[in-house]
C-alpha positions as CSV (number, residue, x, y, z in Angstrom):
1,X,11.9,19.7,0.8
2,X,8.7,19.6,2.9
3,X,7.1,16.2,3.0
4,X,3.5,15.5,2.3
5,X,2.1,12.1,3.1
6,X,-0.5,10.2,1.1
7,X,-2.3,7.5,3.2
8,X,-4.2,4.8,1.3
9,X,-6.6,3.0,3.6
10,X,-7.3,-0.7,3.0
11,X,-10.3,-2.7,4.0
12,X,-11.9,-1.2,7.1
13,X,-9.6,1.8,7.4
14,X,-11.0,4.8,5.6
15,X,-11.7,7.0,8.6
16,X,-11.0,10.6,7.9
17,X,-11.1,11.5,11.6
18,X,-7.3,10.8,11.8
19,X,-6.8,14.1,10.0
20,X,-7.2,17.6,11.5
21,X,-8.5,20.6,9.5
22,X,-9.7,18.2,6.8
23,X,-11.3,19.1,3.5
24,X,-12.6,17.0,0.6
25,X,-11.2,17.5,-2.8
26,X,-12.5,15.8,-6.0
27,X,-9.6,15.0,-8.3
28,X,-9.4,13.7,-11.8
29,X,-6.2,12.7,-13.6
30,X,-5.0,11.8,-17.1
31,X,-5.7,8.2,-16.1
32,X,-9.2,8.9,-15.0
33,X,-10.7,9.3,-11.5
34,X,-9.2,8.0,-8.3
35,X,-11.2,5.6,-6.1
36,X,-12.8,8.4,-4.1
37,X,-12.3,12.1,-3.2
38,X,-9.0,13.0,-1.6
39,X,-9.4,14.1,2.0
40,X,-6.7,16.6,2.8
41,X,-5.7,17.6,6.3
42,X,-2.9,17.4,8.9
43,X,-1.4,15.0,11.4
44,X,0.7,16.9,14.0
45,X,1.0,19.7,11.5
46,X,2.2,17.5,8.7
47,X,0.1,17.8,5.5
48,X,-1.5,14.5,4.5
49,X,-4.0,13.2,1.9
50,X,-6.2,10.3,2.8
51,X,-7.7,8.0,0.1
52,X,-10.0,5.0,0.5
53,X,-8.6,2.4,-1.9
54,X,-11.9,0.7,-2.5
55,X,-14.1,3.8,-2.1
56,X,-15.6,4.9,1.1
57,X,-18.5,2.5,0.7
58,X,-16.1,-0.3,-0.4
59,X,-17.8,-0.6,-3.8
60,X,-14.6,-1.2,-5.9
61,X,-13.3,-4.7,-6.1
62,X,-9.5,-5.1,-6.1
63,X,-9.2,-5.8,-9.9
64,X,-11.2,-2.6,-10.7
65,X,-9.3,-0.2,-8.5
66,X,-7.9,2.6,-10.7
67,X,-4.4,2.3,-9.2
68,X,-2.9,4.6,-11.8
69,X,-5.3,7.4,-11.0
70,X,-4.8,6.9,-7.3
71,X,-1.0,7.1,-7.4
72,X,-0.8,9.8,-10.1
73,X,-3.3,11.9,-8.3
74,X,-1.4,11.7,-5.0
75,X,1.8,12.7,-6.9
76,X,0.0,15.6,-8.5
77,X,-1.1,16.8,-5.1
78,X,2.5,17.0,-4.1
79,X,2.8,13.9,-2.0
80,X,6.4,12.8,-1.4
81,X,5.4,9.6,0.6
82,X,2.7,7.1,0.5
83,X,1.9,4.9,3.5
84,X,-0.7,2.2,2.9
85,X,-2.6,-0.3,5.0
86,X,-3.7,-3.7,3.7
87,X,-5.7,-6.6,5.1
88,X,-3.8,-9.8,4.5
89,X,-4.0,-13.5,5.1
90,X,-1.2,-15.2,7.0
91,X,0.7,-17.9,5.1
92,X,3.0,-18.7,8.1
93,X,2.2,-20.2,11.5
94,X,4.3,-17.6,13.3
95,X,2.4,-14.7,11.8
96,X,-0.7,-14.6,14.0
97,X,-4.1,-12.9,13.5
98,X,-3.7,-9.3,14.5
99,X,0.1,-9.2,13.8
100,X,1.5,-6.4,11.6
101,X,3.9,-7.2,8.8
102,X,6.1,-4.4,7.3
103,X,6.4,-6.1,4.0
104,X,9.6,-5.7,1.9
105,X,8.9,-7.7,-1.2
106,X,6.1,-9.2,-3.3
107,X,5.1,-12.0,-5.6
108,X,2.7,-10.9,-8.4
109,X,-0.1,-13.2,-9.2
110,X,-2.5,-10.5,-10.6
111,X,-3.9,-10.5,-14.1
112,X,-4.5,-7.8,-16.7
113,X,-3.9,-4.9,-14.4
114,X,-2.2,-1.8,-15.8
115,X,1.2,-1.8,-14.0
116,X,2.8,1.2,-15.7
117,X,2.1,4.8,-16.6
118,X,4.0,4.4,-19.8
119,X,1.6,2.3,-21.8
120,X,1.6,4.1,-25.1
121,X,-1.9,5.5,-24.8
122,X,-2.5,9.1,-26.1
123,X,-2.3,10.9,-22.7
124,X,0.4,8.8,-21.1
125,X,4.0,9.8,-20.6
126,X,6.2,8.9,-23.6
127,X,8.5,5.9,-23.5
128,X,8.7,2.5,-21.9
129,X,9.6,2.2,-18.3
130,X,11.6,-0.8,-17.0
131,X,11.5,0.1,-13.3
132,X,13.7,-2.0,-11.0
133,X,11.7,-3.4,-8.1
134,X,14.4,-4.2,-5.6
135,X,14.0,-2.6,-3.2
136,X,10.3,-2.7,-3.8
137,X,9.5,-0.5,-0.8
138,X,11.1,2.6,0.6
139,X,13.7,1.3,3.1
140,X,13.9,4.5,5.1
141,X,10.1,4.8,5.5
142,X,9.9,1.1,6.4
143,X,12.5,1.6,9.1
144,X,10.6,4.4,10.7
145,X,7.5,2.3,10.8
146,X,9.5,-0.6,12.3
147,X,11.0,1.6,15.0
148,X,7.7,3.1,15.8
149,X,6.0,-0.3,16.1
150,X,8.7,-1.3,18.5
151,X,8.1,1.8,20.6
152,X,4.4,1.1,20.7
153,X,5.0,-2.6,21.6
154,X,2.8,-3.7,18.8
155,X,3.0,-7.4,17.5
156,X,4.8,-7.0,14.2
157,X,7.3,-8.6,11.8
158,X,10.0,-6.4,10.3
159,X,10.1,-8.2,7.0
160,X,7.7,-10.3,4.8
161,X,6.9,-11.2,1.3
162,X,3.3,-10.6,0.2
163,X,1.7,-12.7,-2.5
164,X,-0.7,-10.4,-4.5
165,X,-3.5,-12.4,-6.1
166,X,-6.1,-11.2,-8.5
167,X,-9.2,-11.7,-6.4
168,X,-11.9,-11.0,-5.6
169,X,-12.1,-14.7,-4.7
170,X,-9.9,-16.1,-2.0
171,X,-7.4,-18.9,-2.8
172,X,-8.0,-22.6,-3.1
173,X,-6.2,-24.7,-0.6
174,X,-3.8,-26.0,-3.3
175,X,-3.0,-22.4,-4.2
176,X,-2.5,-21.4,-0.6
177,X,-0.1,-24.3,0.0
178,X,1.8,-23.4,-3.2
179,X,2.2,-19.8,-2.0
180,X,3.6,-21.1,1.3
181,X,6.2,-23.2,-0.6
182,X,7.1,-20.2,-2.7
183,X,8.1,-18.4,0.5
184,X,5.1,-16.1,0.8
185,X,4.4,-14.7,4.3
186,X,1.1,-13.0,3.7
187,X,-1.4,-12.8,0.9
188,X,-3.6,-9.9,-0.4
189,X,-5.2,-8.5,-3.5
190,X,-3.9,-4.9,-3.8
191,X,-0.2,-4.5,-3.4
192,X,0.4,-4.9,-7.1
193,X,0.3,-2.7,-9.1
194,X,0.2,-0.1,-6.3
195,X,3.8,-0.5,-5.3
196,X,5.0,-0.6,-8.9
197,X,3.3,2.6,-9.8
198,X,4.6,4.3,-6.7
199,X,8.1,3.4,-7.7
200,X,7.5,4.8,-11.2
201,X,6.2,8.0,-9.7
202,X,9.3,8.4,-7.5
203,X,7.3,8.2,-4.3
204,X,8.5,6.8,-0.9
205,X,6.1,4.0,-0.6
206,X,5.7,1.6,2.4
207,X,2.9,-0.8,3.4
208,X,1.6,-1.9,6.8
209,X,0.0,-5.3,6.4
210,X,-2.3,-6.7,9.0
211,X,-2.8,-10.4,9.2
212,X,-6.5,-11.0,9.6
213,X,-6.7,-14.7,9.0
214,X,-4.8,-17.9,8.0
215,X,-6.1,-18.1,4.4
216,X,-7.1,-21.8,4.0
217,X,-3.8,-23.8,4.3
218,X,-4.1,-24.8,7.9
219,X,-5.0,-28.4,8.6
220,X,-7.1,-27.3,11.6
221,X,-9.8,-26.5,9.1
222,X,-9.8,-22.7,9.5
223,X,-11.1,-21.0,6.4
224,X,-10.8,-17.3,5.5
225,X,-14.1,-15.5,5.3
226,X,-15.1,-11.8,4.9
227,X,-16.7,-11.7,8.4
228,X,-13.5,-12.8,10.1
229,X,-11.3,-10.5,8.0
230,X,-13.4,-7.4,8.8
231,X,-13.8,-8.3,12.5
232,X,-10.0,-8.6,13.0
233,X,-9.3,-5.4,11.0
234,X,-11.9,-3.4,13.0
235,X,-10.3,-4.6,16.3
236,X,-6.9,-3.5,15.1
237,X,-8.0,-0.1,13.8
238,X,-7.0,1.8,17.0
239,X,-3.5,0.3,16.8
240,X,-3.2,1.1,13.1
241,X,-4.3,4.7,13.6
242,X,-1.9,5.1,16.5
243,X,1.0,3.7,14.4
244,X,0.3,6.0,11.5
245,X,-0.2,9.1,13.6
246,X,3.1,8.4,15.3
247,X,5.0,7.6,12.1
248,X,3.9,10.7,10.1
249,X,5.6,13.3,12.3
250,X,8.7,11.1,12.6
251,X,8.9,11.1,8.8
252,X,8.6,14.9,8.7
253,X,11.5,15.3,11.2
254,X,14.0,13.9,8.7
255,X,15.7,15.3,5.6
256,X,14.4,13.5,2.5
257,X,16.0,15.5,-0.2
258,X,18.6,13.0,-1.3
259,X,16.2,10.0,-1.0
260,X,13.5,11.7,-3.1
261,X,16.0,12.9,-5.7
262,X,17.4,9.4,-5.9
263,X,14.0,7.8,-6.4
264,X,13.1,10.3,-9.1
265,X,16.4,9.7,-10.9
266,X,15.8,5.9,-10.8
267,X,12.3,6.4,-12.3
268,X,13.6,8.9,-14.9
269,X,16.5,6.7,-15.9
270,X,14.3,3.6,-16.2
271,X,12.4,5.1,-19.2
272,X,13.5,4.2,-22.6
273,X,12.5,7.0,-25.0
274,X,11.8,6.4,-28.7
275,X,14.9,6.8,-30.9
């Protein structure tokens, strides 16, 4: 099976120049329109699709992103993998600004977001899906990212739990301290339901989180703000692009037939059909 990589860019990373021979494709799905056009192209000859999660003008707040249309659309375009980037706040002293975290679990603090394709609406697939979320992320894809980050000598952490909050506001100090006590390593606003829907869709999904700030828990008085988040992310964009462009061909070198078949079977077997 030939792989095709979907790339969802987080805050600050929606640059189509990482793709060669790129074309724009407007897509609609049974769940509505994705956040923006799909930009198709290649990285080292590997077919890829780039999507700006918040729109190319960053006009869609986290709670209003049509995550279902984004993931469903990538699946319909034939993607086997989805690699995403996300700006996060660090909840731990040892995770510094500019560090990458290859997250492997999550805590969901979002509200009223549609987390399943199987919601009983007229155009939705039939049934109720009880998808298992351990492992939450594709372990094989994560390991390739980890190995590549090592090769590039990037500052990174091989594991981490992300706390996904509703947003668009940042946390209060009490909330931030609570998330630390819960064992959170980083915090963002977009991992859920994206990771859940990718699992339902049978896609190999992995996330590259970039720590841009320390949220607001530190006693030193540091406070997260949009300006600092975007400044750190922009400084790290060359490293993120280098990491992704090295990871994509490494993924394509491997045989994914069994992994993809297993993911699809997990998704299929998690659906309870009407009796």
